N, C-alpha and C positions, 0 to 999 in steps of 0.2 A: 506495500499501502502504499503510496506519496503519499509524504506529510511534508506541508509546506508550511516555511516556518517565517514570510515575510510579514510584515504591516503593511496590511491589507482596509484599514479603516478609509485608508483616502477614495479607494475604488466605490464608498460611496458616494463621496464628495463628484465624480466622475461618472459616477452611471447618473446621476442628477442634472451633468453639469450634459454630456452626450445623448444624453434621452433613455438611455436605457431603459426595458421594461420592468415592472415588478415583479417580486417568483410569486406569481399566482399561487401555486398550488403550496405556498408555504404561509400555513398561518401569518397572520399578522400583530405585531405586541403591541404595540400603537401606532396611531394615526390622528391626524388631524388636517383638513385643505387638505391640499394636495398629495401630501405627505403620508407615505408608510413603510412600517418599517418590519418587517418581518421577521422568520424564524432566520433562514436565510442568513441573513444583512448579521446578523448573530453567531452566528457559522462562521463568515466570512472574517467579522472582523477579530473573534477569536483565533485564528490561526495566527495575530503574530506572537499570539503567548505561545510557551514552551506546550509541550504535547500532554506534559505529566501535569499541567495547570488546567488546559480547559475544561477535564469535566465537577474541578473542585471550584473554580469559577462560574457557568455554569449552572452549577447542582442550587444557588443559592440564588430566592429570588431575590434578596436588593440585591444584588450586581449584576443578575440580568436586566431590573427596572432600572439604574442607572447605568447602567450598558445602552439599553433603549434610548432613553432618555437623551446619552450623548449623540449618539448617534440620528438621532429624531433631532435634535439643533443642528447638524453637520446638513443635514444632506435639507430639512427648509432654506436654511443659509446658501444652501449652492444653489437651490430654485431660484431663490430670490436674488442672486447674482445674475443666470443667463435670461432674467426675467430682467432685468435692466440693461442686455447686453456686453451683462463684466466681459462672460467667453469670448467675444468678440480682442480685446484687445488680446493684441500681438504677444506681449508678456508673457500675460496668463496665459495666451495657449502654447506655448513653449513650455511654462509649468508642468499645462497640465500632459502635456505628450513626456517633462523629466519625468514626474509620475505614473502613468500609464508607462513606460520600458522599463522604470523602477519593478511594478508587479509585473509586468510581464518578465525579465531578466531574473527574477528573484525567483520566478516557477519553471526559466528553461534552465537555473543552476539546477532544482528541485529535481528533475528531468536528469540533468545529467549524474546527478549524485544514484539516483536508481541507475541509471546503465549504465556503472562504476563496481557498481558493489557484487561481487560475485556470490553465488550459493551458502547457505547460510553453515554447511558443511567446510565449504574453504574458510573461512574465515574464523570457522573455531579450528583447522588444524594453525591459521593460517599464527592465533594468538597462540597455539599453545608448542609455535617451534618460538620464538617471543621468549616462555617460558622455559625453553630445554636451553637455547644459546646463550642467555642471562641468566641462573639462578640468583645469583646474587645479589640481583636486584631488590629478592621477594621473601628476601629477611626482616622479621617483623619484630618491633616490639611488643611488649605485656602487649594485651587490647582486651575490651570487653564488647562482649553484646550487649545490649539492652534497651527497654520501652521506656515510654513516660507519660503523663497525664499535666498533660498544661492549664494553670489557672490564670487568667494577663490577669493583671492587678489591679487594669482599667476599672475593673468590678466590681463593685461595692463589697462580694462577701467575699472574694475571693481565698482570703486566707481560710474562712469559715468550711465554704466550701470545700477543699484541698484537703482542709482535719476532717469531714465529715465520709468524700470519699474514701482516703486512709483504713479511715477504719470497720467501711465496707470490706475494703480490699483485706483488711486483716481477720475478717470474719469470715473467708473466705470465696465473696463477690471475682465476679468474670472482670481477669486483668482490661485482657482484650476491648471486652464485650462496653467498659465503662471507658476504656480511654477514646473509642469511635462513637462514642457518643456523649459523652464531658469535652475532653478534653480543647483548647483552642488552637491549640498545632494540628493548623486542617489536616498539612500531608503526613505527618506521624499516625495521627489519626487513623487517616485511611487505612491504616494499614496495623489497625491495635494495639496502637502507643508506639510501633517500633522504630529504634532510631537506629539498627541494623549496627554493623563490629566497629570499631573508631578506637584508638589508643589516645594519649596522650596528650597534652597542646590544642585536641581539634575541637571542646567542647569549652564555655565558661568553666572560668578557675570554681565557680559552686558549685555548678552542676559537675565534674572534672572529682572533685575533691568528694562527693558524698556517692558519687557511682563506684571510685575503686577499694571504698573501705568496704561496701558489698562483700559479703562469701562465696557465698554460697548461691545456687540458681533457684530462684525462686525469691530471693530476698528482697526486703524494700528497704527505704528510704524513708526516715520521715520527712518532709515537711521540705524542704528545700526552695528559698530568696533564691532567683538571680533575678539580672537586667529584665529578663522576659514575666518575672513574673514568677508564681510560684509551685515547686514538682514535687509531684511522685515517682521515686524515679526502682524502675525491680532490674534487677542483675537476670537477664536470659544464661548468658555464660561467659565465664573467662577460657580468656587466652596466650596460653603462656611466651613469651619468645621464643621466635625461632619463623623454622622454613615455613613459611605460610604453601599452601600446601596447589594444588594447578583450578581446582573448583575452587579456593578460598579467590582466588587471585581474576575468574578467568572472567568475570562480566568486564571489570578495567579495562583486561586484559583486548576484549572480544571489543569493549569503544576505541581503544587506541588503535585498535588495526582499522575497525572501520576510517575512525579520524581520516588517519594515512592514507589509506587509499582514495577519500573524498578529495586533497590536501590534493593527493596525487593529481588526478581525473582533472579538478579544475585548477590545477597552473600549464596542464597538459593546455587546457583551455586557453586559457590566456595569454600562452606562446604563441599560441597559433589567429589571438586576434591583432596582438601588439605585431607580429610579423605580415598584418592586412592592414595598420595602420596605419599612415599619411600625415604627419605633423606636418605642416603651414609652419615655419618656426618665424617670420613675418607675422604672418598674422595673425599670432600667439601674441609679440610684441608689440605690435598696438592694438590689442586687445589692452595691455596689462598697464601701459603709457597711459591711456585715460582714463584709470582709476588712480594712477601715481600722480598724474597731476590735479589730480579733486585732492587727494592726500594732502597736495602739499598746499592747500588752498585750506583748512582746515587751521586754526590758533593753538 
């Protein structure tokens, strides 16, 4: 599946100015006058976010309402601009073309990325080759695997809620269930509170001190205060210093392989385009000279 990471919010303005039709098959989320914002518009705008963040943001009705409101205002302003003839201004037309080029070029980059990626078994094989060739890279200090439940300090009863939750956990309540229901760290809450594996220096000092004091799997910390709020931490496992197994580093190595492949593919495309590009140095110098005169006039 192709994943586009480019900022598409400007597409709404472009579509309004160029007269693109609305997404008739999609439900309308907000409308007024001649302006409509559909679910398709929100999906398009959400493509500017990292893929893992999209469901977290779009699952919140407050976030959806805010995004829809922003898109409605942007499209309404774009339609007014068109009605007043601003879309005929040569400078604005050039700006619109640059914006459209950005969207389309990012889409083409996504295509290039997809074509550069070999089948998954080949990616896994390249990752294992890195692990085998440089085992010294994968010596790790002592680490822990932990989960937490966060209560942000800006909530008036945050400490009380944290202490109440800790008592429930001590009585046998399911940690992952309470984390998913109550934690205000949405990213980890979606994983039952899991923070994965980490070593010293990766967490804020108060959190690090508390989690490394825990000894056995399942141990709970007292309520811990940090700049993020109040935490309840559960130790899931301790991992002593030593050589990491391939399975432990597989995910990071696969990311490394993919990034390397994408960078190589993009560099090859860039080299091809640079070979085609013919720069007019005189025109460039004349262009810059015009702005240099303006800067000299300023006090």
